[in-house]
C-alpha positions as CSV (number, residue, x, y, z in Angstrom):
1,M,0.0,0.0,0.0
2,N,2.7,2.4,1.0
3,H,4.6,1.2,-2.0
4,L,1.5,1.8,-4.1
5,G,1.0,5.2,-2.4
6,G,4.6,6.1,-2.8
7,H,4.5,5.1,-6.4
8,T,1.5,7.3,-6.9
9,L,3.1,10.3,-5.2
10,S,6.2,9.8,-7.3
11,Q,4.2,9.8,-10.5
12,Q,2.3,12.9,-9.4
13,S,5.5,14.7,-8.5
14,E,7.1,13.8,-11.9
15,S,4.0,14.9,-13.7
16,S,4.0,18.2,-11.7
17,G,7.6,18.7,-12.6
18,N,6.9,18.1,-16.2
19,D,4.0,20.6,-16.1
20,N,6.2,23.2,-14.4
21,Q,8.9,22.7,-17.1
22,D,6.3,23.1,-19.8
23,S,5.1,26.3,-18.2
24,D,8.6,27.7,-17.9
25,D,9.2,26.9,-21.6
26,E,6.0,28.6,-22.5
27,L,6.9,31.6,-20.4
28,S,10.3,31.8,-22.0
29,A,8.8,31.5,-25.4
30,A,6.3,34.3,-24.6
31,V,9.1,36.6,-23.2
32,E,11.2,35.9,-26.3
33,A,8.2,36.7,-28.5
34,V,7.6,39.9,-26.6
35,D,11.3,40.8,-26.9
36,E,11.3,40.1,-30.6
37,S,8.2,42.2,-31.0
38,E,9.8,45.0,-29.1
39,I,13.0,44.6,-31.1
40,S,10.9,44.6,-34.3
41,R,9.2,47.8,-33.3
42,D,12.4,49.4,-32.3
43,E,14.0,48.6,-35.7
44,D,11.0,50.0,-37.6
45,T,10.9,53.3,-35.6
46,P,14.1,54.8,-37.1
47,F,12.8,54.1,-40.6
48,V,9.5,55.8,-39.9
49,L,11.2,58.8,-38.3
50,T,13.7,59.0,-41.2
51,R,11.0,59.0,-43.8
52,T,9.1,61.6,-41.8
53,R,12.1,63.8,-41.6
54,K,12.7,63.6,-45.3
55,V,9.1,64.6,-46.0
56,L,9.4,67.5,-43.6
57,V,12.6,68.6,-45.2
58,V,11.1,68.5,-48.7
59,V,8.0,70.3,-47.6
60,G,10.0,72.9,-45.7
61,T,12.3,73.5,-48.7
62,I,9.3,73.9,-51.0
63,L,7.7,76.4,-48.6
64,L,11.0,78.3,-48.4
65,V,11.8,78.3,-52.1
66,L,8.4,78.7,-53.6
67,P,7.9,82.3,-52.5
68,I,11.3,83.2,-53.9
69,V,10.5,81.5,-57.2
70,V,7.1,83.3,-57.4
71,Y,8.7,86.6,-56.4
72,L,11.4,86.3,-59.1
73,A,8.8,85.1,-61.7
74,I,6.6,88.1,-61.0
75,G,9.7,90.3,-61.2
76,W,10.7,88.9,-64.5
77,Q,7.2,89.3,-65.9
78,I,7.1,92.9,-64.8
79,Y,10.5,93.6,-66.3
80,V,9.5,92.1,-69.6
81,T,6.3,94.2,-69.6
82,L,7.9,97.5,-68.7
83,A,11.1,97.0,-70.7
84,T,9.6,96.0,-74.0
85,A,10.7,98.3,-76.7
86,E,8.6,99.8,-79.5
87,P,10.9,100.0,-82.5
88,G,9.9,101.9,-85.6
89,Y,8.6,105.5,-85.8
90,G,5.0,105.0,-84.7
91,D,3.2,108.4,-84.8
92,Q,6.5,110.0,-85.9
93,T,6.3,108.1,-89.3
94,G,7.1,110.5,-92.1
95,H,9.2,112.8,-90.0
96,S,12.6,113.9,-91.1
97,P,14.9,116.9,-90.3
98,A,13.2,118.7,-93.2
99,N,9.6,118.1,-92.1
100,F,8.1,117.3,-88.8
101,N,5.3,118.3,-86.4
102,V,4.4,118.1,-82.7
103,T,2.5,114.9,-82.0
104,W,1.5,115.9,-78.5
105,D,-2.2,116.9,-78.6
106,V,-1.7,119.8,-76.2
107,H,0.8,121.5,-78.5
108,K,0.0,119.9,-81.9
109,E,-0.9,123.3,-83.4
110,M,2.6,124.7,-82.8
111,D,4.4,125.6,-86.0
112,M,7.7,123.8,-86.4
113,S,8.7,125.1,-89.9
114,S,11.3,127.5,-88.6
115,Y,13.2,124.5,-87.2
116,F,13.3,122.5,-90.4
117,M,16.7,121.5,-91.7
118,E,16.7,120.8,-95.5
119,N,20.3,119.7,-95.9
120,Y,20.8,116.4,-94.1
121,S,22.0,112.9,-94.9
122,E,21.0,109.4,-93.6
123,I,23.9,107.6,-91.9
124,T,24.4,104.1,-90.6
125,I,26.9,103.6,-87.7
126,Q,28.3,100.3,-86.4
127,S,28.0,100.2,-82.7
128,R,30.9,99.0,-80.6
129,T,28.5,96.2,-79.7
130,E,29.0,93.6,-82.5
131,G,26.0,93.2,-84.7
132,I,24.3,96.4,-83.8
133,E,23.8,99.0,-86.5
134,L,22.5,102.5,-85.7
135,S,20.3,104.5,-88.0
136,G,21.0,108.2,-87.9
137,W,20.8,111.7,-89.5
138,W,23.7,114.0,-90.0
139,V,22.9,117.7,-90.3
140,P,25.9,119.8,-91.2
141,A,26.1,123.5,-90.3
142,E,25.4,125.9,-93.1
143,E,28.1,126.5,-95.6
144,N,29.0,129.9,-94.3
145,V,29.9,128.5,-90.9
146,P,33.6,127.8,-90.4
147,Q,34.5,124.1,-90.0
148,P,35.0,122.3,-87.9
149,A,31.8,123.7,-86.3
150,P,30.7,122.7,-82.8
151,T,28.7,119.5,-83.0
152,V,25.9,118.4,-80.7
153,I,24.4,114.9,-80.4
154,I,20.6,115.1,-79.8
155,Q,19.3,111.9,-78.1
156,H,15.7,110.6,-77.9
157,G,13.9,109.1,-74.9
158,L,12.2,105.8,-74.1
159,R,10.3,104.1,-76.9
160,S,10.9,107.1,-79.1
161,S,13.3,107.8,-82.0
162,K,15.4,110.3,-83.8
163,A,12.2,111.3,-85.7
164,T,10.4,112.8,-82.6
165,Y,9.8,116.6,-82.5
166,Q,11.6,116.6,-79.1
167,V,14.8,115.7,-80.9
168,L,14.3,117.6,-84.2
169,M,13.2,120.8,-82.6
170,S,16.3,121.0,-80.4
171,A,18.4,120.1,-83.4
172,G,16.8,122.9,-85.4
173,M,17.4,125.4,-82.7
174,L,21.1,124.6,-82.7
175,H,21.5,124.2,-86.4
176,R,20.2,127.6,-87.2
177,N,22.8,129.0,-84.8
178,G,25.8,127.5,-86.5
179,F,26.0,123.9,-85.1
180,N,26.4,120.6,-86.7
181,T,23.8,118.3,-85.3
182,V,23.5,114.5,-85.4
183,M,20.9,112.1,-84.0
184,I,20.7,108.3,-83.9
185,D,18.1,105.7,-83.0
186,L,19.5,103.8,-80.0
187,R,19.4,100.0,-80.2
188,D,15.9,98.5,-80.1
189,H,14.5,101.9,-81.2
190,G,13.5,103.5,-84.4
191,M,15.3,101.9,-87.4
192,S,18.3,100.6,-85.6
193,T,19.0,97.0,-84.9
194,I,16.6,95.2,-82.6
195,E,18.9,93.4,-80.2
196,D,16.4,91.9,-77.8
197,N,13.5,94.2,-78.1
198,R,14.0,95.5,-74.6
199,V,15.3,98.8,-73.3
200,S,18.1,99.1,-70.7
201,I,17.4,102.7,-69.4
202,G,20.8,103.7,-70.7
203,T,23.0,101.1,-69.2
204,K,23.7,99.5,-72.6
205,E,22.5,102.3,-74.9
206,Y,25.4,104.6,-73.8
207,I,27.7,102.4,-75.8
208,D,25.8,103.5,-78.9
209,V,26.5,107.1,-78.0
210,M,30.2,106.4,-77.6
211,S,30.1,104.7,-81.0
212,L,28.6,107.9,-82.5
213,V,31.4,109.9,-81.0
214,D,33.9,107.5,-82.7
215,W,32.1,108.1,-86.0
216,L,32.2,111.9,-85.6
217,I,35.9,111.9,-85.0
218,E,36.8,109.3,-87.6
219,N,34.4,110.2,-90.4
220,K,33.7,113.9,-89.9
221,S,37.0,114.9,-88.4
222,I,35.3,116.7,-85.5
223,P,37.8,117.5,-82.7
224,E,37.0,116.1,-79.3
225,N,36.7,119.6,-77.8
226,K,33.8,120.4,-80.2
227,I,31.5,117.6,-79.2
228,G,28.5,118.1,-76.9
229,M,25.2,116.3,-76.3
230,L,21.6,117.0,-75.4
231,G,19.4,114.3,-74.1
232,N,15.7,114.1,-73.4
233,S,14.2,111.9,-70.7
234,M,15.9,108.4,-71.1
235,G,18.1,110.1,-73.6
236,A,19.2,112.4,-70.8
237,G,19.9,109.3,-68.6
238,T,21.9,107.8,-71.5
239,A,23.7,111.1,-72.1
240,A,24.7,111.3,-68.4
241,I,26.1,107.7,-68.5
242,A,28.0,108.4,-71.7
243,F,29.4,111.6,-70.3
244,G,30.7,109.8,-67.3
245,Q,32.3,107.1,-69.4
246,D,33.6,109.1,-72.3
247,T,35.6,112.3,-71.6
248,R,35.5,113.2,-75.4
249,I,32.0,114.6,-74.8
250,Q,32.7,118.1,-73.6
251,A,29.3,119.3,-72.3
252,I,25.8,117.9,-71.8
253,V,22.3,119.3,-71.4
254,L,20.0,117.0,-69.4
255,D,16.4,117.7,-70.1
256,S,13.9,115.9,-67.8
257,G,16.5,113.2,-66.9
258,Y,17.0,110.9,-64.0
259,L,19.9,110.3,-61.6
260,D,19.3,107.2,-59.5
261,L,18.4,104.1,-61.5
262,E,17.1,102.1,-58.6
263,I,14.7,104.9,-57.7
264,I,13.5,105.4,-61.2
265,V,12.7,101.7,-61.4
266,E,10.7,101.9,-58.2
267,E,8.9,105.0,-59.5
268,E,8.1,103.3,-62.8
269,L,6.6,100.4,-60.9
270,A,4.5,102.8,-58.9
271,R,3.4,104.6,-62.0
272,E,2.2,101.3,-63.5
273,N,0.4,100.4,-60.2
274,Y,2.8,97.7,-59.2
275,P,4.0,97.4,-55.5
276,T,7.4,99.1,-55.2
277,W,8.7,96.2,-53.0
278,L,8.8,94.2,-56.3
279,S,11.6,96.4,-57.6
280,K,14.5,94.3,-56.3
281,G,12.9,91.2,-57.7
282,T,12.4,92.9,-61.0
283,L,16.1,94.1,-61.1
284,F,17.4,90.7,-60.0
285,S,15.2,88.8,-62.5
286,A,16.4,91.1,-65.3
287,W,20.0,90.2,-64.4
288,L,19.3,86.5,-63.7
289,F,17.1,85.7,-66.7
290,G,17.9,88.5,-69.1
291,G,21.5,89.3,-68.5
292,E,20.6,92.9,-67.9
293,A,22.6,94.8,-65.1
294,L,20.2,97.8,-64.9
295,L,22.0,99.7,-62.1
296,E,25.4,100.1,-63.7
297,P,26.9,102.2,-65.1
298,S,24.9,105.0,-63.4
299,P,24.0,108.5,-64.5
300,T,25.7,109.6,-61.3
301,S,29.0,109.0,-63.1
302,A,28.4,112.1,-65.1
303,F,29.0,114.2,-61.9
304,E,31.6,111.9,-60.4
305,E,33.7,112.1,-63.6
306,A,32.8,115.6,-64.9
307,G,36.1,117.3,-64.0
308,Q,35.8,120.8,-65.5
309,R,33.3,119.8,-68.1
310,P,30.0,121.7,-67.7
311,I,26.5,120.2,-67.2
312,Y,23.2,122.0,-67.8
313,I,20.1,120.6,-66.1
314,I,16.5,121.4,-67.2
315,H,13.3,120.1,-65.6
316,G,9.7,121.1,-65.2
317,R,8.3,121.0,-61.7
318,T,5.1,119.4,-62.7
319,D,6.8,116.5,-64.6
320,G,4.5,113.5,-64.2
321,R,6.9,111.1,-66.0
322,V,10.2,111.6,-64.3
323,D,9.9,113.4,-61.0
324,V,11.7,116.7,-60.6
325,H,13.5,115.5,-57.5
326,H,16.0,113.7,-59.9
327,S,17.2,117.0,-61.2
328,E,17.2,118.5,-57.7
329,D,19.3,115.6,-56.6
330,M,21.7,116.3,-59.5
331,V,22.1,119.9,-58.3
332,E,22.8,118.6,-54.8
333,L,25.4,116.1,-56.0
334,A,27.0,118.7,-58.3
335,E,27.4,121.1,-55.3
336,E,28.8,118.2,-53.2
337,L,31.4,117.3,-55.9
338,N,32.1,120.9,-56.9
339,V,30.9,120.3,-60.5
340,N,30.3,123.1,-63.0
341,A,26.5,122.6,-63.2
342,T,23.7,125.0,-64.1
343,A,20.0,124.3,-63.5
344,W,16.8,125.7,-64.9
345,F,13.6,124.6,-63.2
346,L,10.3,125.7,-64.6
347,E,6.9,126.0,-62.8
348,D,3.8,124.5,-64.4
349,T,5.9,122.6,-66.9
350,G,5.6,118.9,-67.7
351,H,7.8,116.2,-69.1
352,V,10.2,117.6,-71.8
353,E,7.8,120.5,-72.2
354,A,10.2,123.5,-71.6
355,K,11.1,123.8,-75.3
356,L,7.4,123.9,-76.2
357,L,6.3,126.4,-73.6
358,F,9.4,128.6,-73.7
359,P,11.0,128.0,-77.1
360,Q,12.9,131.3,-77.4
361,E,14.4,131.1,-73.9
362,Y,15.1,127.4,-74.3
363,E,17.0,128.1,-77.5
364,Q,18.9,131.0,-76.1
365,R,20.0,129.0,-73.1
366,I,21.2,125.9,-74.9
367,V,22.9,127.9,-77.7
368,S,24.7,130.1,-75.2
369,F,25.7,127.0,-73.1
370,F,27.2,125.0,-76.0
371,N,28.8,128.1,-77.6
372,S,30.7,128.7,-74.3
373,A,31.5,125.0,-73.7
374,L,32.7,124.2,-77.2
375,E,34.4,127.4,-78.3
376,N,38.0,126.2,-77.9
């Protein structure tokens, strides 16, 4: 009995031991499973985080870059719109030194016949920029005027041409007072070569003026001390830049011109109802996409490099196209640099309007100025 009892207890003990062993094995397996699961999750987590970081970096970059791209794209579109040239003669078609009229409605009845110049020739000049040909008119002084006569370049403004009354009237004033006069269409204007059909507010066009000076010296034997220039509006800005870069030009008249290129761009944006904070984007886009450095060289160089060469400044105080402050700033800069500059400001006078409202005084002033500056 005891034996049987003992045997039974022994079997129970063995069975219990086996059960415990099985439980331990199951527990170990469960722990391992949990550990593996944890390990698996730990291994997946860096992958998930890395992918998230990448997405965040991409999204962040897009959010950072997109406004810049949009800003530059808008700037480029504004530049293309505002800088587009209008070659040809437009409402000046049919004009020549021998026959022209005022196309501005306010003054269209004004008689221009006393300024007609019958003896002129058409000229073509090769610009220093390869591939650019410049269309021009050469008007020699009357035969009774001793040669070499003083010679004045007359320069047109933005989207205009040598055929505008603004150029031809000034030329006629000087011509009948014993001057040779010459006028050209700047690149992308009039009948000159279309380079890219965009204007550069004088920063490339001044090269055309210097090319004309080359032509005067080489083809007409005009001495350097006999060369002056009168510019209207953008033609004044171009004249100022050329004057600063080329000391062969002895004197300049700046009619309704501008001094600071960055400011004139801002003012042009405002005039066309664009926010002025787009100006830097417009300028940078012009350089980045169009290769146009629109701030250099600057009209300020005319004053910085003038030396003893004289400058005459003319501006109407009610100019709605180029604000009069530009010419006031010229006077201030001239005083600061001790430049030989004279200024004539006119009340109730608009853009390049002085010669129309006060033709006799305008003529007397520019003739006296150039006679004095180019007499030697």
